[in-house]
ZARO-130340 format. One line per 8 residues: number of its first residue (from 1); for each residue x, y, z of C-alpha. Coordinates in steps of 0.2 Angstrom, whole numbers, padded with zeros to 4 digits. Example, Ala and Ser with C-alpha at 12.3 -4.5 7.8 and 13.67 -1.06 7.14 Angstrom:
2
1 = 0062,-0022,0039  0068,-0005,0036
END
This chain:
609
1 = 0175,0007,-0255  0168,-0008,-0246  0150,-0006,-0242  0143,-0022,-0234  0125,-0026,-0229  0120,-0038,-0215  0103,-0045,-0210  0100,-0050,-0192
9 = 0091,-0066,-0189  0083,-0072,-0178  0084,-0059,-0165  0078,-0041,-0169  0084,-0024,-0167  0087,-0022,-0148  0102,-0034,-0144  0118,-0038,-0153
17 = 0114,-0052,-0163  0122,-0064,-0175  0120,-0057,-0193  0121,-0064,-0211  0132,-0055,-0223  0123,-0052,-0239  0138,-0050,-0249  0144,-0036,-0261
25 = 0133,-0040,-0276  0116,-0042,-0270  0111,-0024,-0269  0112,-0014,-0285  0120,0003,-0287  0107,0016,-0291  0095,0008,-0278  0105,0012,-0262
33 = 0097,0027,-0253  0096,0025,-0235  0086,0039,-0225  0088,0043,-0207  0077,0056,-0197  0081,0067,-0182  0064,0076,-0181  0055,0073,-0164
41 = 0055,0054,-0166  0048,0053,-0183  0054,0038,-0192  0061,0039,-0210  0057,0025,-0222  0069,0019,-0236  0067,0007,-0250  0080,-0006,-0256
49 = 0081,-0018,-0270  0090,-0035,-0267  0094,-0048,-0280  0091,-0066,-0275  0097,-0076,-0290  0097,-0093,-0281  0081,-0090,-0271  0091,-0092,-0255
57 = 0085,-0077,-0245  0069,-0077,-0235  0069,-0060,-0226  0058,-0059,-0211  0049,-0043,-0205  0055,-0033,-0190  0073,-0040,-0191  0088,-0029,-0190
65 = 0096,-0023,-0207  0111,-0012,-0208  0125,-0006,-0220  0143,-0003,-0215  0157,0006,-0224  0173,-0002,-0219  0184,0013,-0224  0177,0024,-0211
73 = 0185,0025,-0194  0182,0011,-0181  0165,0013,-0171  0159,0025,-0184  0156,0013,-0199  0138,0010,-0198  0130,0020,-0212  0112,0015,-0208
81 = 0103,0003,-0196  0085,0000,-0194  0072,-0014,-0197  0063,-0022,-0211  0045,-0019,-0214  0035,-0023,-0230  0043,-0034,-0243  0038,-0037,-0261
89 = 0045,-0052,-0271  0045,-0052,-0290  0054,-0059,-0305  0059,-0042,-0309  0069,-0037,-0325  0083,-0050,-0325  0076,-0065,-0316  0064,-0075,-0327
97 = 0068,-0093,-0324  0069,-0106,-0309  0069,-0099,-0292  0078,-0082,-0296  0069,-0067,-0288  0070,-0049,-0282  0066,-0042,-0265  0059,-0025,-0264
105 = 0060,-0020,-0245  0054,-0005,-0235  0066,-0001,-0221  0062,0010,-0206  0076,0019,-0196  0080,0017,-0178  0067,0029,-0172  0055,0014,-0174
113 = 0063,0008,-0157  0054,0022,-0148  0037,0016,-0150  0038,-0003,-0151  0033,-0007,-0133  0018,-0001,-0122  0021,0005,-0104  0011,-0006,-0092
121 = 0019,-0006,-0075  0012,0004,-0060  0026,0016,-0060  0021,0022,-0077  0008,0033,-0068  0020,0047,-0065  0019,0060,-0051  0023,0079,-0053
129 = 0041,0080,-0057  0054,0088,-0069  0055,0083,-0087  0073,0078,-0083  0067,0066,-0069  0054,0059,-0080  0067,0055,-0093  0078,0047,-0080
137 = 0064,0036,-0075  0061,0031,-0093  0079,0026,-0096  0083,0018,-0080  0066,0010,-0073  0053,0009,-0086  0049,-0009,-0090  0052,-0015,-0108
145 = 0061,0001,-0113  0078,-0001,-0121  0085,0016,-0123  0102,0022,-0117  0111,0039,-0113  0128,0039,-0120  0131,0058,-0118  0117,0066,-0129
153 = 0103,0067,-0116  0100,0084,-0108  0089,0083,-0092  0079,0099,-0091  0072,0106,-0075  0055,0111,-0082  0041,0105,-0071  0029,0092,-0078
161 = 0012,0088,-0071  0007,0071,-0065  0001,0059,-0079  -0003,0041,-0081  0007,0033,-0096  0000,0016,-0095  -0006,0011,-0112  0006,0023,-0120
169 = 0024,0022,-0127  0041,0029,-0124  0038,0041,-0139  0023,0048,-0130  0033,0052,-0114  0047,0060,-0124  0035,0070,-0134  0027,0077,-0118
177 = 0044,0082,-0112  0048,0090,-0129  0032,0100,-0129  0036,0107,-0112  0054,0111,-0115  0055,0115,-0134  0068,0100,-0136  0069,0088,-0150
185 = 0073,0069,-0149  0077,0054,-0159  0085,0037,-0158  0100,0030,-0166  0111,0014,-0165  0127,0017,-0155  0140,0006,-0164  0153,0006,-0149
193 = 0140,0000,-0136  0129,-0010,-0149  0113,-0003,-0141  0100,0010,-0145  0105,0027,-0140  0093,0041,-0136  0096,0059,-0141  0086,0072,-0131
201 = 0092,0090,-0132  0088,0108,-0136  0090,0110,-0155  0097,0127,-0153  0111,0122,-0142  0129,0118,-0147  0126,0099,-0143  0130,0087,-0157
209 = 0140,0098,-0169  0148,0091,-0185  0166,0097,-0190  0160,0098,-0208  0154,0114,-0217  0144,0117,-0233  0147,0133,-0244  0143,0137,-0262
217 = 0157,0150,-0262  0172,0142,-0271  0184,0152,-0260  0179,0142,-0245  0180,0124,-0252  0194,0112,-0247  0186,0095,-0249  0191,0090,-0232
225 = 0181,0101,-0220  0171,0112,-0232  0161,0105,-0246  0152,0112,-0260  0133,0108,-0262  0131,0095,-0276  0121,0104,-0290  0109,0116,-0281
233 = 0103,0121,-0263  0085,0125,-0262  0077,0136,-0249  0058,0133,-0245  0051,0147,-0234  0033,0143,-0229  0020,0152,-0218  0010,0137,-0214
241 = 0016,0136,-0196  0012,0154,-0192  0000,0156,-0178  -0008,0172,-0172  -0019,0162,-0160  -0019,0144,-0154  -0034,0134,-0148  -0027,0120,-0136
249 = -0039,0107,-0131  -0033,0097,-0116  -0040,0083,-0105  -0052,0094,-0095  -0055,0109,-0106  -0047,0121,-0118  -0038,0137,-0119  -0036,0150,-0132
257 = -0020,0161,-0133  -0015,0174,-0146  0000,0184,-0150  -0005,0201,-0157  0012,0205,-0164  0012,0190,-0175  -0005,0194,-0181  0001,0212,-0185
265 = 0016,0206,-0194  0008,0192,-0204  -0011,0188,-0203  -0023,0184,-0190  -0023,0165,-0193  -0027,0152,-0179  -0020,0135,-0176  -0026,0120,-0166
273 = -0015,0110,-0154  -0024,0096,-0145  -0014,0089,-0130  -0023,0074,-0122  -0009,0072,-0109  -0012,0089,-0102  -0023,0090,-0087  -0023,0108,-0080
281 = -0027,0125,-0088  -0011,0132,-0081  0000,0120,-0091  -0011,0121,-0106  -0009,0140,-0106  0010,0138,-0104  0011,0126,-0119  0000,0137,-0129
289 = 0012,0151,-0126  0027,0141,-0131  0018,0136,-0146  0015,0154,-0151  0033,0158,-0148  0039,0144,-0159  0027,0149,-0173  0029,0167,-0174
297 = 0039,0167,-0190  0040,0158,-0206  0048,0141,-0207  0064,0139,-0217  0070,0122,-0224  0085,0120,-0235  0087,0104,-0246  0104,0101,-0253
305 = 0117,0087,-0256  0136,0085,-0254  0148,0072,-0260  0160,0066,-0247  0174,0053,-0248  0169,0036,-0241  0179,0037,-0226  0169,0053,-0221
313 = 0152,0046,-0224  0148,0047,-0206  0156,0064,-0202  0139,0072,-0204  0124,0063,-0197  0105,0066,-0194  0103,0078,-0179  0120,0086,-0180
321 = 0123,0105,-0181  0134,0112,-0195  0139,0128,-0203  0132,0132,-0220  0133,0147,-0232  0123,0149,-0248  0127,0166,-0256  0111,0165,-0267
329 = 0099,0162,-0252  0092,0177,-0242  0098,0176,-0224  0111,0163,-0228  0124,0173,-0237  0136,0171,-0222  0140,0155,-0212  0126,0151,-0201
337 = 0122,0135,-0190  0108,0123,-0196  0103,0106,-0190  0101,0091,-0201  0083,0085,-0199  0085,0071,-0212  0100,0063,-0220  0099,0051,-0235
345 = 0115,0041,-0239  0116,0037,-0258  0129,0026,-0267  0127,0031,-0285  0142,0022,-0292  0157,0012,-0287  0170,0026,-0289  0173,0042,-0298
353 = 0178,0060,-0295  0169,0075,-0289  0176,0093,-0287  0193,0089,-0282  0192,0071,-0278  0203,0059,-0288  0194,0049,-0301  0198,0033,-0292
361 = 0192,0039,-0275  0175,0032,-0269  0162,0044,-0262  0144,0045,-0256  0131,0058,-0259  0123,0064,-0244  0106,0072,-0247  0101,0084,-0233
369 = 0086,0093,-0226  0092,0107,-0215  0083,0119,-0202  0091,0134,-0195  0095,0135,-0176  0093,0149,-0164  0110,0151,-0156  0102,0156,-0139
377 = 0107,0138,-0134  0100,0129,-0119  0093,0144,-0112  0083,0143,-0096  0077,0156,-0084  0091,0152,-0072  0105,0153,-0086  0098,0169,-0092
385 = 0099,0177,-0075  0116,0170,-0071  0122,0177,-0087  0114,0194,-0086  0125,0210,-0089  0121,0223,-0076  0123,0242,-0073  0121,0252,-0058
393 = 0122,0271,-0058  0121,0281,-0042  0118,0300,-0040  0121,0310,-0056  0119,0328,-0058  0106,0338,-0068  0109,0339,-0087  0098,0351,-0096
401 = 0084,0349,-0101  0082,0334,-0090  0092,0320,-0098  0095,0303,-0091  0109,0293,-0101  0121,0278,-0098  0127,0263,-0108  0126,0245,-0106
409 = 0135,0231,-0117  0126,0215,-0119  0134,0198,-0124  0138,0200,-0142  0127,0191,-0155  0113,0187,-0142  0095,0192,-0142  0092,0201,-0126
417 = 0081,0211,-0116  0088,0228,-0109  0077,0233,-0094  0080,0248,-0083  0073,0257,-0068  0076,0275,-0068  0073,0289,-0055  0074,0307,-0055
425 = 0070,0318,-0040  0074,0333,-0029  0070,0339,-0012  0061,0355,-0017  0043,0358,-0023  0038,0355,-0036  0047,0339,-0039  0054,0331,-0054
433 = 0041,0322,-0065  0037,0313,-0081  0051,0301,-0083  0050,0294,-0100  0061,0282,-0110  0068,0287,-0127  0079,0280,-0141  0068,0265,-0144
441 = 0065,0261,-0125  0047,0257,-0121  0040,0265,-0105  0031,0251,-0096  0026,0261,-0081  0030,0279,-0076  0025,0286,-0059  0024,0304,-0056
449 = 0009,0307,-0045  0010,0313,-0027  0023,0322,-0017  0030,0308,-0006  0039,0297,-0019  0053,0297,-0031  0048,0299,-0050  0051,0282,-0057
457 = 0050,0274,-0074  0052,0255,-0079  0059,0254,-0097  0063,0240,-0108  0070,0237,-0126  0072,0221,-0135  0088,0218,-0145  0091,0206,-0159
465 = 0109,0200,-0161  0117,0212,-0149  0132,0222,-0156  0142,0234,-0146  0135,0246,-0132  0117,0253,-0131  0112,0269,-0123  0099,0269,-0110
473 = 0091,0285,-0111  0076,0294,-0104  0070,0312,-0101  0061,0320,-0086  0053,0337,-0082  0064,0345,-0069  0056,0353,-0054  0061,0368,-0043
481 = 0079,0373,-0044  0084,0360,-0057  0101,0367,-0059  0106,0363,-0042  0093,0351,-0034  0089,0338,-0047  0097,0321,-0047  0095,0305,-0056
489 = 0100,0287,-0054  0097,0270,-0063  0098,0252,-0062  0098,0241,-0078  0101,0223,-0084  0103,0215,-0101  0096,0197,-0100  0096,0184,-0114
497 = 0079,0181,-0121  0070,0184,-0138  0054,0190,-0130  0049,0207,-0136  0036,0212,-0123  0031,0206,-0105  0018,0192,-0104  0009,0202,-0091
505 = 0013,0216,-0079  0006,0226,-0064  0011,0242,-0057  0007,0253,-0041  0012,0266,-0028  0009,0267,-0010  0017,0277,0004  0017,0263,0017
513 = 0021,0246,0007  0014,0240,-0009  0004,0225,-0014  0003,0219,-0032  -0007,0205,-0040  -0004,0200,-0058  -0019,0198,-0070  -0016,0180,-0072
521 = -0006,0165,-0066  0012,0165,-0071  0020,0151,-0081  0034,0141,-0073  0050,0143,-0081  0047,0161,-0085  0055,0176,-0076  0049,0189,-0064
529 = 0057,0206,-0066  0052,0219,-0052  0058,0237,-0054  0056,0243,-0036  0059,0260,-0029  0059,0265,-0011  0062,0282,-0002  0077,0279,0009
537 = 0087,0262,0007  0077,0250,0017  0090,0236,0017  0105,0230,0009  0095,0215,0003  0076,0219,0001  0072,0201,-0003  0076,0196,0015
545 = 0068,0211,0023  0053,0217,0014  0047,0207,-0001  0035,0193,0002  0023,0183,-0009  0010,0169,-0009  0015,0157,0005  0029,0168,0013
553 = 0046,0176,0008  0052,0174,-0009  0070,0173,-0016  0074,0187,-0027  0091,0191,-0035  0097,0210,-0035  0103,0212,-0053  0106,0230,-0051
561 = 0104,0245,-0039  0105,0263,-0041  0105,0276,-0027  0100,0294,-0028  0106,0305,-0013  0092,0318,-0011  0099,0326,0005  0109,0320,0020
569 = 0103,0304,0026  0089,0303,0013  0090,0292,-0002  0079,0286,-0016  0084,0268,-0022  0079,0259,-0037  0082,0240,-0039  0081,0228,-0053
577 = 0075,0212,-0044  0073,0195,-0053  0069,0177,-0050  0062,0162,-0060  0044,0158,-0059  0041,0141,-0051  0026,0129,-0051  0019,0135,-0034
585 = 0018,0153,-0040  0001,0161,-0042  -0005,0178,-0048  -0002,0185,-0031  -0003,0195,-0021  0016,0200,-0020  0019,0212,-0006  0033,0224,-0001
593 = 0030,0228,0017  0036,0243,0027  0030,0259,0035  0036,0277,0032  0044,0272,0016  0036,0277,-0001  0036,0262,-0013  0034,0262,-0032
601 = 0033,0245,-0040  0033,0238,-0058  0031,0219,-0058  0033,0210,-0075  0033,0192,-0081  0044,0188,-0096  0046,0173,-0106  0063,0165,-0109
609 = 0063,0161,-0128
END
């Protein structure tokens, strides 16, 4: 193994610089433990002891310091790079005479680069724009910022409000974007380009995945891809982040939002989340809702270590995703993906064997802090809708005693919302009524009042880790002549989200058009679902013909449509319509126009989590 250390002087961390080789005998074994963090820009601090027997070194603060393992592949040899902070100089245990001394240095990882310069130029006063456009500005145009995208930056479309960043730093801009999107970020030295590289992505995505695995099941070990944990793996499961409610103070006020489900499952405990860069109540509520969604379960952290051959020391880095399996830890008995929040590279001795390694083979110990991922990935409203599984069922005959039933098969392994509009009707009096969801389906709204409308229900069911097919079932009370007059139909969709209930909803019925206004302002990035039923099919595409909202016609996607033929030339049609909430949307009114057509509507806002 050839581990070398170099010190860059006089230039600092930003640019390629001439560096001084410290040799192979200045840093003692047992003191080499170099930490790197990938946790929303938080720097990791390490300590190192350097022998200076001739008193020839004079290390300056804020200079680059790095360690290289030459047996690793080309352009993947830098084990650690960062800057020097505090230094302590002493005689130490073996240097008692002349100029001999020891340097004890604090080293900070490359995340330091995110906060070293202040934004001062006029274009740091940013307009309303997407988070992706704000990051593009930061990388391409922001003065004094030296960050680069070498393939690990995702540019999200979430809308950001205007903000003046003058007097703030790059890390403040990235933190704002991360709060809005749920992304993480960190900075690392890119060896091939010799420049600081920005990482900004959804931690639940497949981005930046390692080929290595960790398992304490000996049948999985191979010492090449799958490694055994060194000694033990410890799971820390903490409720400290649980939030039933959050008080979010922003620049011009404050909001308080709560999640009753979390309060019922754990305890009614509140958190605070001050956000000085937030200016408006709508964004404050949106961020508060994201905060509650992110803090509705206990926080898991697993600490463990593995030993890898020197050539593979960089096969697992901070920020990467890998598969792990710990047969003794609840919830981790099978392989599951986790991300590395922190990696510490330790060189304990010059050689030696470990669990299958030859005694002469050099290795490193990698101490790891891991956090689980939610494999929903880079999930947004648009990707959720584009990947929806849909079901349309037209006229079906009466089944005693009044049963509606069909099946839908969501994408396997995903958390999803199964949502359905169901109708039952006949052309006699009394008509069918009381459509109600069964088999775990929640009835969000059921209309069975009046004689000039189909009997409709909007139903939903939250599914965790979808497996196989799911029955969409409901019952209804048949009216006159059920055996030959009752008919039913349904429209349904399975949409990826971990949300278990709508953020808000409004429902209504009117013989000549319908007007619905939500209780509050919707959150951009969330999803509108409209279960709409009309008597007689009013158009092939109701979005272009009859649905309007604040400011004019809106764009709706027909996910599914079920038509029930009541009698010749007379139809009841149920639609599952959807679109993403944008920054211009308000509480309403949302209007379906038309005359001589009965309308039943159930409009819901759902979060994409």
